[in-house]
All heavy atoms as TSV, in Angstrom:
chain	resi	resn	atom	element	x	y	z
A	1	MET	N	N	-42.006	7.587	-5.782
A	1	MET	CA	C	-41.309	8.459	-6.689
A	1	MET	C	C	-39.864	7.999	-6.850
A	1	MET	O	O	-39.417	7.055	-6.227
A	1	MET	CB	C	-41.335	9.890	-6.172
A	1	MET	CG	C	-42.722	10.496	-6.003
A	1	MET	SD	S	-43.727	10.524	-7.480
A	1	MET	CE	C	-43.008	11.829	-8.383
A	2	TRP	N	N	-39.120	8.738	-7.668
A	2	TRP	CA	C	-37.749	8.364	-7.969
A	2	TRP	C	C	-36.830	8.502	-6.751
A	2	TRP	O	O	-35.842	7.806	-6.631
A	2	TRP	CB	C	-37.197	9.204	-9.115
A	2	TRP	CG	C	-37.074	10.671	-8.772
A	2	TRP	CD1	C	-38.007	11.635	-8.948
A	2	TRP	CD2	C	-35.953	11.299	-8.161
A	2	TRP	NE1	N	-37.545	12.840	-8.487
A	2	TRP	CE2	C	-36.269	12.658	-8.002
A	2	TRP	CE3	C	-34.708	10.851	-7.735
A	2	TRP	CZ2	C	-35.410	13.564	-7.428
A	2	TRP	CZ3	C	-33.840	11.758	-7.171
A	2	TRP	CH2	C	-34.199	13.106	-7.020
A	3	TYR	N	N	-37.153	9.399	-5.818
A	3	TYR	CA	C	-36.287	9.643	-4.676
A	3	TYR	C	C	-36.388	8.546	-3.615
A	3	TYR	O	O	-35.627	8.548	-2.651
A	3	TYR	CB	C	-36.578	11.011	-4.051
A	3	TYR	CG	C	-38.032	11.256	-3.754
A	3	TYR	CD1	C	-38.613	10.771	-2.597
A	3	TYR	CD2	C	-38.816	11.972	-4.642
A	3	TYR	CE1	C	-39.940	10.999	-2.319
A	3	TYR	CE2	C	-40.143	12.205	-4.388
A	3	TYR	CZ	C	-40.708	11.713	-3.221
A	3	TYR	OH	O	-42.027	11.927	-2.961
A	4	ASN	N	N	-37.296	7.596	-3.790
A	4	ASN	CA	C	-37.399	6.481	-2.844
A	4	ASN	C	C	-36.195	5.537	-2.949
A	4	ASN	O	O	-35.961	4.741	-2.040
A	4	ASN	CB	C	-38.679	5.689	-3.082
A	4	ASN	CG	C	-39.907	6.461	-2.666
A	4	ASN	OD1	O	-39.806	7.375	-1.856
A	4	ASN	ND2	N	-41.051	6.101	-3.213
A	5	ILE	N	N	-35.459	5.624	-4.022
A	5	ILE	CA	C	-34.300	4.756	-4.201
A	5	ILE	C	C	-33.062	5.298	-3.484
A	5	ILE	O	O	-32.084	4.562	-3.289
A	5	ILE	CB	C	-34.017	4.555	-5.701
A	5	ILE	CG1	C	-33.143	3.335	-5.912
A	5	ILE	CG2	C	-33.345	5.772	-6.299
A	5	ILE	CD1	C	-33.017	2.929	-7.351
A	6	ILE	N	N	-33.059	6.554	-3.062
A	6	ILE	CA	C	-31.875	7.177	-2.463
A	6	ILE	C	C	-31.398	6.446	-1.203
A	6	ILE	O	O	-30.201	6.174	-1.081
A	6	ILE	CB	C	-32.122	8.679	-2.209
A	6	ILE	CG1	C	-32.263	9.391	-3.553
A	6	ILE	CG2	C	-30.999	9.294	-1.385
A	6	ILE	CD1	C	-32.624	10.844	-3.454
A	7	PRO	N	N	-32.246	6.076	-0.235
A	7	PRO	CA	C	-31.739	5.357	0.941
A	7	PRO	C	C	-31.115	4.002	0.578
A	7	PRO	O	O	-30.046	3.650	1.096
A	7	PRO	CB	C	-32.971	5.163	1.825
A	7	PRO	CG	C	-33.909	6.230	1.406
A	7	PRO	CD	C	-33.662	6.436	-0.049
A	8	SER	N	N	-31.744	3.264	-0.312
A	8	SER	CA	C	-31.186	1.977	-0.729
A	8	SER	C	C	-29.854	2.171	-1.448
A	8	SER	O	O	-28.898	1.416	-1.227
A	8	SER	CB	C	-32.154	1.246	-1.653
A	8	SER	OG	O	-33.372	1.014	-0.990
A	9	PHE	N	N	-29.784	3.165	-2.306
A	9	PHE	CA	C	-28.547	3.450	-3.027
A	9	PHE	C	C	-27.429	3.834	-2.062
A	9	PHE	O	O	-26.283	3.395	-2.215
A	9	PHE	CB	C	-28.784	4.576	-4.040
A	9	PHE	CG	C	-27.556	4.950	-4.811
A	9	PHE	CD1	C	-27.076	4.123	-5.812
A	9	PHE	CD2	C	-26.884	6.127	-4.534
A	9	PHE	CE1	C	-25.938	4.466	-6.519
A	9	PHE	CE2	C	-25.745	6.475	-5.227
A	9	PHE	CZ	C	-25.268	5.637	-6.231
A	10	ALA	N	N	-27.734	4.617	-1.044
A	10	ALA	CA	C	-26.732	5.025	-0.058
A	10	ALA	C	C	-26.231	3.820	0.735
A	10	ALA	O	O	-25.023	3.710	1.001
A	10	ALA	CB	C	-27.309	6.077	0.870
A	11	ILE	N	N	-27.112	2.918	1.105
A	11	ILE	CA	C	-26.706	1.735	1.862
A	11	ILE	C	C	-25.811	0.831	1.019
A	11	ILE	O	O	-24.759	0.375	1.472
A	11	ILE	CB	C	-27.949	0.969	2.363
A	11	ILE	CG1	C	-28.655	1.790	3.443
A	11	ILE	CG2	C	-27.564	-0.404	2.900
A	11	ILE	CD1	C	-30.003	1.248	3.857
A	12	VAL	N	N	-26.186	0.589	-0.221
A	12	VAL	CA	C	-25.388	-0.278	-1.095
A	12	VAL	C	C	-24.038	0.367	-1.400
A	12	VAL	O	O	-22.989	-0.297	-1.357
A	12	VAL	CB	C	-26.165	-0.601	-2.391
A	12	VAL	CG1	C	-25.279	-1.286	-3.402
A	12	VAL	CG2	C	-27.367	-1.461	-2.067
A	13	THR	N	N	-24.034	1.646	-1.692
A	13	THR	CA	C	-22.781	2.340	-1.983
A	13	THR	C	C	-21.860	2.329	-0.766
A	13	THR	O	O	-20.656	2.089	-0.891
A	13	THR	CB	C	-23.059	3.788	-2.415
A	13	THR	OG1	O	-23.936	3.768	-3.543
A	13	THR	CG2	C	-21.787	4.517	-2.776
A	14	GLY	N	N	-22.414	2.558	0.406
A	14	GLY	CA	C	-21.602	2.519	1.626
A	14	GLY	C	C	-21.070	1.131	1.914
A	14	GLY	O	O	-19.910	0.966	2.318
A	15	ALA	N	N	-21.890	0.115	1.697
A	15	ALA	CA	C	-21.459	-1.255	1.959
A	15	ALA	C	C	-20.351	-1.684	0.999
A	15	ALA	O	O	-19.481	-2.463	1.369
A	15	ALA	CB	C	-22.640	-2.209	1.849
A	16	LEU	N	N	-20.363	-1.186	-0.216
A	16	LEU	CA	C	-19.326	-1.543	-1.180
A	16	LEU	C	C	-18.097	-0.651	-1.069
A	16	LEU	O	O	-16.987	-1.087	-1.375
A	16	LEU	CB	C	-19.887	-1.472	-2.605
A	16	LEU	CG	C	-20.954	-2.517	-2.945
A	16	LEU	CD1	C	-21.508	-2.267	-4.338
A	16	LEU	CD2	C	-20.391	-3.912	-2.841
A	17	GLY	N	N	-18.263	0.570	-0.648
A	17	GLY	CA	C	-17.141	1.505	-0.587
A	17	GLY	C	C	-16.385	1.488	0.730
A	17	GLY	O	O	-15.190	1.784	0.769
A	18	LEU	N	N	-17.035	1.117	1.803
A	18	LEU	CA	C	-16.400	1.135	3.118
A	18	LEU	C	C	-15.194	0.194	3.225
A	18	LEU	O	O	-14.152	0.606	3.751
A	18	LEU	CB	C	-17.439	0.821	4.196
A	18	LEU	CG	C	-17.014	1.063	5.633
A	18	LEU	CD1	C	-16.672	2.535	5.830
A	18	LEU	CD2	C	-18.127	0.654	6.563
A	19	PRO	N	N	-15.265	-1.042	2.741
A	19	PRO	CA	C	-14.072	-1.902	2.830
A	19	PRO	C	C	-12.864	-1.333	2.090
A	19	PRO	O	O	-11.736	-1.454	2.568
A	19	PRO	CB	C	-14.534	-3.217	2.197
A	19	PRO	CG	C	-15.996	-3.228	2.372
A	19	PRO	CD	C	-16.414	-1.796	2.257
A	20	ALA	N	N	-13.068	-0.708	0.957
A	20	ALA	CA	C	-11.959	-0.119	0.212
A	20	ALA	C	C	-11.323	1.023	1.004
A	20	ALA	O	O	-10.091	1.164	1.019
A	20	ALA	CB	C	-12.438	0.381	-1.142
A	21	LEU	N	N	-12.125	1.829	1.666
A	21	LEU	CA	C	-11.583	2.918	2.479
A	21	LEU	C	C	-10.839	2.391	3.699
A	21	LEU	O	O	-9.802	2.936	4.084
A	21	LEU	CB	C	-12.715	3.851	2.915
A	21	LEU	CG	C	-13.391	4.641	1.796
A	21	LEU	CD1	C	-14.571	5.430	2.344
A	21	LEU	CD2	C	-12.399	5.559	1.121
A	22	ILE	N	N	-11.349	1.321	4.297
A	22	ILE	CA	C	-10.675	0.732	5.453
A	22	ILE	C	C	-9.327	0.153	5.044
A	22	ILE	O	O	-8.317	0.351	5.728
A	22	ILE	CB	C	-11.578	-0.339	6.108
A	22	ILE	CG1	C	-12.766	0.336	6.779
A	22	ILE	CG2	C	-10.793	-1.172	7.112
A	22	ILE	CD1	C	-13.810	-0.622	7.290
A	23	ILE	N	N	-9.283	-0.549	3.922
A	23	ILE	CA	C	-8.034	-1.129	3.451
A	23	ILE	C	C	-7.026	-0.032	3.118
A	23	ILE	O	O	-5.835	-0.153	3.414
A	23	ILE	CB	C	-8.288	-2.053	2.244
A	23	ILE	CG1	C	-9.002	-3.307	2.714
A	23	ILE	CG2	C	-6.990	-2.405	1.541
A	23	ILE	CD1	C	-9.462	-4.211	1.601
A	24	ALA	N	N	-7.477	1.046	2.520
A	24	ALA	CA	C	-6.576	2.157	2.207
A	24	ALA	C	C	-6.005	2.766	3.488
A	24	ALA	O	O	-4.820	3.095	3.553
A	24	ALA	CB	C	-7.308	3.215	1.402
A	25	GLY	N	N	-6.823	2.888	4.513
A	25	GLY	CA	C	-6.341	3.407	5.789
A	25	GLY	C	C	-5.332	2.482	6.446
A	25	GLY	O	O	-4.309	2.928	6.981
A	26	LEU	N	N	-5.594	1.190	6.419
A	26	LEU	CA	C	-4.650	0.225	6.978
A	26	LEU	C	C	-3.341	0.222	6.194
A	26	LEU	O	O	-2.263	0.060	6.763
A	26	LEU	CB	C	-5.269	-1.167	6.982
A	26	LEU	CG	C	-6.401	-1.378	7.984
A	26	LEU	CD1	C	-7.021	-2.753	7.801
A	26	LEU	CD2	C	-5.909	-1.195	9.396
A	27	HIS	N	N	-3.429	0.402	4.894
A	27	HIS	CA	C	-2.230	0.463	4.058
A	27	HIS	C	C	-1.373	1.655	4.448
A	27	HIS	O	O	-0.141	1.553	4.544
A	27	HIS	CB	C	-2.644	0.556	2.593
A	27	HIS	CG	C	-1.502	0.610	1.644
A	27	HIS	ND1	N	-0.928	1.787	1.257
A	27	HIS	CD2	C	-0.834	-0.363	1.003
A	27	HIS	CE1	C	0.052	1.537	0.423
A	27	HIS	NE2	N	0.137	0.233	0.249
A	28	LYS	N	N	-2.000	2.790	4.682
A	28	LYS	CA	C	-1.253	3.983	5.090
A	28	LYS	C	C	-0.577	3.764	6.440
A	28	LYS	O	O	0.557	4.182	6.660
A	28	LYS	CB	C	-2.180	5.199	5.176
A	28	LYS	CG	C	-2.664	5.693	3.858
A	28	LYS	CD	C	-1.584	6.437	3.144
A	28	LYS	CE	C	-2.141	7.072	1.900
A	28	LYS	NZ	N	-1.121	7.693	1.101
A	29	LEU	N	N	-1.268	3.093	7.368
A	29	LEU	CA	C	-0.679	2.836	8.674
A	29	LEU	C	C	0.467	1.835	8.589
A	29	LEU	O	O	1.500	1.996	9.232
A	29	LEU	CB	C	-1.747	2.307	9.633
A	29	LEU	CG	C	-2.782	3.307	10.115
A	29	LEU	CD1	C	-3.859	2.600	10.911
A	29	LEU	CD2	C	-2.132	4.402	10.922
A	30	ALA	N	N	0.301	0.808	7.796
A	30	ALA	CA	C	1.299	-0.260	7.734
A	30	ALA	C	C	2.568	0.176	7.020
A	30	ALA	O	O	3.665	-0.219	7.406
A	30	ALA	CB	C	0.705	-1.480	7.045
A	31	TYR	N	N	2.454	0.973	5.988
A	31	TYR	CA	C	3.612	1.335	5.194
A	31	TYR	C	C	4.072	2.765	5.445
A	31	TYR	O	O	4.825	3.326	4.658
A	31	TYR	CB	C	3.334	1.128	3.704
A	31	TYR	CG	C	3.223	-0.327	3.357
A	31	TYR	CD1	C	2.021	-0.863	2.952
A	31	TYR	CD2	C	4.319	-1.155	3.457
A	31	TYR	CE1	C	1.919	-2.200	2.642
A	31	TYR	CE2	C	4.223	-2.492	3.148
A	31	TYR	CZ	C	3.022	-3.010	2.743
A	31	TYR	OH	O	2.917	-4.331	2.452
A	32	ASN	N	N	3.626	3.363	6.533
A	32	ASN	CA	C	4.127	4.660	6.981
A	32	ASN	C	C	3.994	5.737	5.903
A	32	ASN	O	O	4.933	6.473	5.621
A	32	ASN	CB	C	5.570	4.526	7.449
A	32	ASN	CG	C	5.998	5.688	8.304
A	32	ASN	OD1	O	5.173	6.428	8.790
A	32	ASN	ND2	N	7.288	5.846	8.476
A	33	ASN	N	N	2.846	5.800	5.277
A	33	ASN	CA	C	2.515	6.826	4.289
A	33	ASN	C	C	3.385	6.795	3.043
A	33	ASN	O	O	3.549	7.808	2.378
A	33	ASN	CB	C	2.543	8.220	4.903
A	33	ASN	CG	C	1.421	8.405	5.884
A	33	ASN	OD1	O	0.360	7.818	5.737
A	33	ASN	ND2	N	1.642	9.215	6.888
A	34	ARG	N	N	3.999	5.678	2.726
A	34	ARG	CA	C	4.748	5.585	1.469
A	34	ARG	C	C	3.763	5.333	0.342
A	34	ARG	O	O	2.766	4.649	0.514
A	34	ARG	CB	C	5.757	4.447	1.536
A	34	ARG	CG	C	6.924	4.842	2.395
A	34	ARG	CD	C	8.083	3.954	2.270
A	34	ARG	NE	N	8.554	3.822	0.913
A	34	ARG	CZ	C	9.739	3.367	0.610
A	34	ARG	NH1	N	10.561	3.031	1.558
A	34	ARG	NH2	N	10.123	3.232	-0.631
A	35	ASP	N	N	4.064	5.885	-0.808
A	35	ASP	CA	C	3.188	5.738	-1.961
A	35	ASP	C	C	3.542	4.445	-2.692
A	35	ASP	O	O	4.558	4.365	-3.363
A	35	ASP	CB	C	3.350	6.936	-2.896
A	35	ASP	CG	C	2.404	6.872	-4.067
A	35	ASP	OD1	O	1.361	6.214	-3.941
A	35	ASP	OD2	O	2.709	7.485	-5.098
A	36	LEU	N	N	2.724	3.416	-2.505
A	36	LEU	CA	C	2.963	2.115	-3.124
A	36	LEU	C	C	1.804	1.776	-4.057
A	36	LEU	O	O	1.251	0.695	-4.020
A	36	LEU	CB	C	3.129	1.034	-2.051
A	36	LEU	CG	C	4.248	1.274	-1.053
A	36	LEU	CD1	C	4.227	0.209	0.019
A	36	LEU	CD2	C	5.582	1.308	-1.743
A	37	GLN	N	N	1.474	2.722	-4.899
A	37	GLN	CA	C	0.316	2.565	-5.760
A	37	GLN	C	C	0.554	1.526	-6.847
A	37	GLN	O	O	-0.342	0.774	-7.186
A	37	GLN	CB	C	-0.040	3.906	-6.397
A	37	GLN	CG	C	-1.254	3.846	-7.278
A	37	GLN	CD	C	-1.605	5.219	-7.825
A	37	GLN	OE1	O	-0.908	6.196	-7.575
A	37	GLN	NE2	N	-2.666	5.289	-8.576
A	38	TYR	N	N	1.751	1.480	-7.381
A	38	TYR	CA	C	2.040	0.579	-8.488
A	38	TYR	C	C	2.870	-0.607	-8.011
A	38	TYR	O	O	3.588	-0.533	-7.021
A	38	TYR	CB	C	2.779	1.328	-9.600
A	38	TYR	CG	C	1.991	2.496	-10.123
A	38	TYR	CD1	C	2.365	3.793	-9.831
A	38	TYR	CD2	C	0.848	2.295	-10.887
A	38	TYR	CE1	C	1.634	4.869	-10.289
A	38	TYR	CE2	C	0.112	3.365	-11.355
A	38	TYR	CZ	C	0.501	4.640	-11.054
A	38	TYR	OH	O	-0.225	5.699	-11.492
A	39	GLN	N	N	2.794	-1.696	-8.743
A	39	GLN	CA	C	3.467	-2.921	-8.356
A	39	GLN	C	C	4.986	-2.744	-8.312
A	39	GLN	O	O	5.652	-3.281	-7.423
A	39	GLN	CB	C	3.090	-4.038	-9.310
A	39	GLN	CG	C	3.599	-5.390	-8.891
A	39	GLN	CD	C	3.094	-6.498	-9.781
A	39	GLN	OE1	O	2.524	-6.231	-10.840
A	39	GLN	NE2	N	3.284	-7.716	-9.373
A	40	THR	N	N	5.547	-1.979	-9.222
A	40	THR	CA	C	7.003	-1.770	-9.215
A	40	THR	C	C	7.437	-1.018	-7.959
A	40	THR	O	O	8.508	-1.305	-7.421
A	40	THR	CB	C	7.451	-0.998	-10.461
A	40	THR	OG1	O	6.719	0.216	-10.562
A	40	THR	CG2	C	7.245	-1.815	-11.712
A	41	GLN	N	N	6.625	-0.086	-7.482
A	41	GLN	CA	C	6.954	0.623	-6.253
A	41	GLN	C	C	6.938	-0.318	-5.056
A	41	GLN	O	O	7.788	-0.213	-4.163
A	41	GLN	CB	C	5.982	1.777	-6.027
A	41	GLN	CG	C	6.118	2.882	-7.038
A	41	GLN	CD	C	5.014	3.899	-6.928
A	41	GLN	OE1	O	3.911	3.585	-6.473
A	41	GLN	NE2	N	5.287	5.112	-7.368
A	42	ARG	N	N	5.986	-1.251	-5.032
A	42	ARG	CA	C	5.945	-2.234	-3.954
A	42	ARG	C	C	7.159	-3.147	-4.001
A	42	ARG	O	O	7.737	-3.485	-2.968
A	42	ARG	CB	C	4.651	-3.049	-4.029
A	42	ARG	CG	C	3.432	-2.260	-3.600
A	42	ARG	CD	C	2.211	-3.137	-3.450
A	42	ARG	NE	N	1.750	-3.690	-4.708
A	42	ARG	CZ	C	0.907	-3.083	-5.530
A	42	ARG	NH1	N	0.435	-1.900	-5.218
A	42	ARG	NH2	N	0.536	-3.656	-6.648
A	43	PHE	N	N	7.580	-3.551	-5.210
A	43	PHE	CA	C	8.763	-4.397	-5.339
A	43	PHE	C	C	10.017	-3.669	-4.861
A	43	PHE	O	O	10.869	-4.261	-4.203
A	43	PHE	CB	C	8.951	-4.852	-6.787
A	43	PHE	CG	C	7.975	-5.897	-7.230
A	43	PHE	CD1	C	7.615	-5.997	-8.557
A	43	PHE	CD2	C	7.404	-6.787	-6.339
A	43	PHE	CE1	C	6.717	-6.956	-8.985
A	43	PHE	CE2	C	6.505	-7.753	-6.748
A	43	PHE	CZ	C	6.169	-7.836	-8.068
A	44	MET	N	N	10.135	-2.381	-5.187
A	44	MET	CA	C	11.291	-1.617	-4.736
A	44	MET	C	C	11.275	-1.449	-3.217
A	44	MET	O	O	12.325	-1.497	-2.564
A	44	MET	CB	C	11.334	-0.236	-5.404
A	44	MET	CG	C	11.586	-0.266	-6.882
A	44	MET	SD	S	13.175	-0.993	-7.238
A	44	MET	CE	C	12.725	-2.118	-8.529
A	45	PHE	N	N	10.108	-1.280	-2.635
A	45	PHE	CA	C	9.977	-1.186	-1.177
A	45	PHE	C	C	10.465	-2.472	-0.524
A	45	PHE	O	O	11.264	-2.440	0.419
A	45	PHE	CB	C	8.511	-0.928	-0.812
A	45	PHE	CG	C	8.235	-0.929	0.667
A	45	PHE	CD1	C	8.478	0.197	1.414
A	45	PHE	CD2	C	7.720	-2.046	1.293
A	45	PHE	CE1	C	8.212	0.211	2.774
A	45	PHE	CE2	C	7.461	-2.045	2.642
A	45	PHE	CZ	C	7.709	-0.909	3.391
A	46	LEU	N	N	10.021	-3.607	-1.027
A	46	LEU	CA	C	10.429	-4.891	-0.459
A	46	LEU	C	C	11.913	-5.161	-0.713
A	46	LEU	O	O	12.601	-5.740	0.125
A	46	LEU	CB	C	9.561	-6.013	-1.030
A	46	LEU	CG	C	8.090	-5.944	-0.635
A	46	LEU	CD1	C	7.297	-7.005	-1.374
A	46	LEU	CD2	C	7.925	-6.089	0.862
A	47	ARG	N	N	12.431	-4.733	-1.864
A	47	ARG	CA	C	13.856	-4.900	-2.163
A	47	ARG	C	C	14.712	-4.098	-1.197
A	47	ARG	O	O	15.695	-4.596	-0.651
A	47	ARG	CB	C	14.146	-4.459	-3.597
A	47	ARG	CG	C	15.611	-4.660	-3.975
A	47	ARG	CD	C	16.034	-3.752	-5.053
A	47	ARG	NE	N	15.825	-2.358	-4.624
A	47	ARG	CZ	C	16.318	-1.325	-5.240
A	47	ARG	NH1	N	17.004	-1.478	-6.343
A	47	ARG	NH2	N	16.094	-0.113	-4.810
A	48	ASP	N	N	14.329	-2.844	-0.942
A	48	ASP	CA	C	15.071	-2.011	-0.010
A	48	ASP	C	C	15.065	-2.621	1.388
A	48	ASP	O	O	16.075	-2.599	2.089
A	48	ASP	CB	C	14.484	-0.600	0.052
A	48	ASP	CG	C	14.688	0.173	-1.230
A	48	ASP	OD1	O	15.522	-0.269	-2.054
A	48	ASP	OD2	O	14.016	1.200	-1.411
A	49	GLU	N	N	13.924	-3.168	1.765
A	49	GLU	CA	C	13.833	-3.786	3.082
A	49	GLU	C	C	14.711	-5.037	3.161
A	49	GLU	O	O	15.364	-5.288	4.174
A	49	GLU	CB	C	12.377	-4.138	3.380
A	49	GLU	CG	C	12.124	-4.569	4.796
A	49	GLU	CD	C	10.650	-4.727	5.074
A	49	GLU	OE1	O	9.887	-5.051	4.149
A	49	GLU	OE2	O	10.272	-4.537	6.231
A	50	ARG	N	N	14.766	-5.805	2.108
A	50	ARG	CA	C	15.572	-7.020	2.086
A	50	ARG	C	C	17.066	-6.697	2.105
A	50	ARG	O	O	17.842	-7.330	2.817
A	50	ARG	CB	C	15.234	-7.838	0.841
A	50	ARG	CG	C	15.931	-9.189	0.788
A	50	ARG	CD	C	15.668	-9.917	-0.508
A	50	ARG	NE	N	16.450	-9.275	-1.573
A	50	ARG	CZ	C	15.942	-8.729	-2.661
A	50	ARG	NH1	N	14.648	-8.747	-2.860
A	50	ARG	NH2	N	16.705	-8.163	-3.571
A	51	ILE	N	N	17.483	-5.681	1.352
A	51	ILE	CA	C	18.904	-5.364	1.232
A	51	ILE	C	C	19.444	-4.692	2.482
A	51	ILE	O	O	20.484	-5.069	3.013
A	51	ILE	CB	C	19.163	-4.490	-0.015
A	51	ILE	CG1	C	18.952	-5.319	-1.272
A	51	ILE	CG2	C	20.560	-3.904	0.008
A	51	ILE	CD1	C	19.060	-4.522	-2.556
A	52	SER	N	N	18.747	-3.682	2.970
A	52	SER	CA	C	19.302	-2.881	4.056
A	52	SER	C	C	18.718	-3.215	5.427
A	52	SER	O	O	19.229	-2.749	6.431
A	52	SER	CB	C	19.077	-1.396	3.775
A	52	SER	OG	O	17.708	-1.098	3.838
A	53	GLY	N	N	17.646	-3.974	5.480
A	53	GLY	CA	C	17.012	-4.269	6.758
A	53	GLY	C	C	15.941	-3.265	7.128
A	53	GLY	O	O	15.119	-3.511	7.996
A	54	SER	N	N	15.931	-2.109	6.494
A	54	SER	CA	C	14.923	-1.091	6.745
A	54	SER	C	C	14.577	-0.428	5.420
A	54	SER	O	O	15.456	0.073	4.732
A	54	SER	CB	C	15.438	-0.038	7.723
A	54	SER	OG	O	14.515	1.025	7.807
A	55	ALA	N	N	13.320	-0.432	5.093
A	55	ALA	CA	C	12.898	0.159	3.822
A	55	ALA	C	C	12.836	1.674	3.900
A	55	ALA	O	O	12.715	2.339	2.878
A	55	ALA	CB	C	11.541	-0.391	3.422
A	56	PHE	N	N	12.955	2.247	5.087
A	56	PHE	CA	C	12.795	3.683	5.258
A	56	PHE	C	C	14.117	4.429	5.365
A	56	PHE	O	O	14.143	5.640	5.382
A	56	PHE	CB	C	11.945	3.965	6.495
A	56	PHE	CG	C	10.601	3.291	6.420
A	56	PHE	CD1	C	10.328	2.181	7.188
A	56	PHE	CD2	C	9.630	3.749	5.556
A	56	PHE	CE1	C	9.099	1.560	7.102
A	56	PHE	CE2	C	8.401	3.131	5.464
A	56	PHE	CZ	C	8.143	2.029	6.237
A	57	LYS	N	N	15.226	3.698	5.470
A	57	LYS	CA	C	16.532	4.336	5.580
A	57	LYS	C	C	17.258	4.164	4.250
A	57	LYS	O	O	17.580	3.052	3.865
A	57	LYS	CB	C	17.336	3.691	6.703
A	57	LYS	CG	C	18.671	4.357	6.953
A	57	LYS	CD	C	19.367	3.753	8.130
A	57	LYS	CE	C	19.971	2.430	7.724
A	57	LYS	NZ	N	20.828	1.829	8.739
A	58	PRO	N	N	17.519	5.247	3.533
A	58	PRO	CA	C	18.201	5.109	2.247
A	58	PRO	C	C	19.641	4.663	2.440
A	58	PRO	O	O	20.340	5.101	3.349
A	58	PRO	CB	C	18.129	6.505	1.636
A	58	PRO	CG	C	17.921	7.417	2.781
A	58	PRO	CD	C	17.206	6.636	3.835
A	59	VAL	N	N	20.075	3.765	1.582
A	59	VAL	CA	C	21.448	3.269	1.643
A	59	VAL	C	C	22.062	3.381	0.261
A	59	VAL	O	O	21.380	3.484	-0.745
A	59	VAL	CB	C	21.507	1.805	2.120
A	59	VAL	CG1	C	21.004	1.689	3.536
A	59	VAL	CG2	C	20.714	0.910	1.210
A	60	GLY	N	N	23.370	3.331	0.236
A	60	GLY	CA	C	24.077	3.412	-1.031
A	60	GLY	C	C	24.529	2.051	-1.503
A	60	GLY	O	O	24.053	1.005	-1.052
A	61	LEU	N	N	25.483	2.055	-2.411
A	61	LEU	CA	C	25.970	0.816	-3.006
A	61	LEU	C	C	26.783	-0.027	-2.033
A	61	LEU	O	O	27.035	-1.197	-2.300
A	61	LEU	CB	C	26.810	1.143	-4.235
A	61	LEU	CG	C	26.044	1.741	-5.410
A	61	LEU	CD1	C	27.008	2.152	-6.508
A	61	LEU	CD2	C	25.032	0.752	-5.930
A	62	GLU	N	N	27.176	0.547	-0.905
A	62	GLU	CA	C	27.989	-0.228	0.035
A	62	GLU	C	C	27.217	-1.387	0.672
A	62	GLU	O	O	27.824	-2.340	1.137
A	62	GLU	CB	C	28.554	0.685	1.129
A	62	GLU	CG	C	27.518	1.273	2.071
A	62	GLU	CD	C	26.919	2.569	1.578
A	62	GLU	OE1	O	27.237	3.018	0.470
A	62	GLU	OE2	O	26.110	3.130	2.311
A	63	ASN	N	N	25.907	-1.337	0.677
A	63	ASN	CA	C	25.123	-2.415	1.283
A	63	ASN	C	C	24.702	-3.484	0.270
A	63	ASN	O	O	24.154	-4.492	0.675
A	63	ASN	CB	C	23.868	-1.856	1.946
A	63	ASN	CG	C	24.198	-1.211	3.259
A	63	ASN	OD1	O	25.332	-1.227	3.710
A	63	ASN	ND2	N	23.199	-0.634	3.887
A	64	ILE	N	N	24.947	-3.271	-0.997
A	64	ILE	CA	C	24.589	-4.262	-2.005
A	64	ILE	C	C	25.794	-5.170	-2.226
A	64	ILE	O	O	26.884	-4.694	-2.545
A	64	ILE	CB	C	24.178	-3.597	-3.332
A	64	ILE	CG1	C	22.967	-2.697	-3.087
A	64	ILE	CG2	C	23.881	-4.637	-4.395
A	64	ILE	CD1	C	22.546	-1.896	-4.277
A	65	PRO	N	N	25.644	-6.468	-2.027
A	65	PRO	CA	C	26.790	-7.374	-2.183
A	65	PRO	C	C	27.255	-7.433	-3.629
A	65	PRO	O	O	26.479	-7.313	-4.564
A	65	PRO	CB	C	26.253	-8.723	-1.701
A	65	PRO	CG	C	24.777	-8.608	-1.801
A	65	PRO	CD	C	24.439	-7.174	-1.647
A	66	ASP	N	N	28.579	-7.640	-3.818
A	66	ASP	CA	C	29.142	-7.724	-5.148
A	66	ASP	C	C	28.735	-9.009	-5.859
A	66	ASP	O	O	28.471	-9.014	-7.053
A	66	ASP	CB	C	30.665	-7.633	-5.097
A	66	ASP	CG	C	31.136	-6.248	-4.662
A	66	ASP	OD1	O	30.381	-5.288	-4.922
A	66	ASP	OD2	O	32.216	-6.149	-4.072
A	67	GLU	N	N	28.712	-10.088	-5.103
A	67	GLU	CA	C	28.334	-11.379	-5.676
A	67	GLU	C	C	27.132	-11.919	-4.916
A	67	GLU	O	O	27.001	-11.688	-3.714
A	67	GLU	CB	C	29.498	-12.358	-5.566
A	67	GLU	CG	C	30.703	-11.914	-6.372
A	67	GLU	CD	C	31.855	-12.908	-6.240
A	67	GLU	OE1	O	31.648	-13.996	-5.689
A	67	GLU	OE2	O	32.949	-12.565	-6.681
A	68	PRO	N	N	26.246	-12.631	-5.590
A	68	PRO	CA	C	25.078	-13.176	-4.890
A	68	PRO	C	C	25.509	-14.221	-3.861
A	68	PRO	O	O	26.436	-14.996	-4.085
A	68	PRO	CB	C	24.238	-13.795	-6.002
A	68	PRO	CG	C	25.157	-13.947	-7.163
A	68	PRO	CD	C	26.248	-12.955	-7.001
A	69	SER	N	N	24.868	-14.198	-2.720
A	69	SER	CA	C	25.180	-15.185	-1.682
A	69	SER	C	C	24.519	-16.506	-2.025
A	69	SER	O	O	23.400	-16.563	-2.527
A	69	SER	CB	C	24.696	-14.685	-0.327
A	69	SER	OG	O	23.302	-14.478	-0.381
A	70	GLU	N	N	25.245	-17.556	-1.752
A	70	GLU	CA	C	24.724	-18.890	-2.101
A	70	GLU	C	C	24.499	-19.705	-0.869
A	70	GLU	O	O	25.005	-19.584	0.141
A	70	GLU	CB	C	25.684	-19.608	-3.030
A	70	GLU	CG	C	25.787	-18.899	-4.357
A	70	GLU	CD	C	26.764	-19.585	-5.288
A	70	GLU	OE1	O	27.035	-20.786	-5.102
A	70	GLU	OE2	O	27.263	-18.923	-6.187
């Protein structure tokens, strides 16, 4: 009958969905629950980390150099 496909469907769905859930969990652990869904948010996260040394501590204009370092 039609319900014989349910176990196979569950196995395939679990095999394809489990890696995505694991990666999402690792992402939450690595980035301390910051929302980095879009690429621009990830770039701003990395920029903050590069400028201030910590992406989690907000800083003002005093930490941004006036001229680029060469």
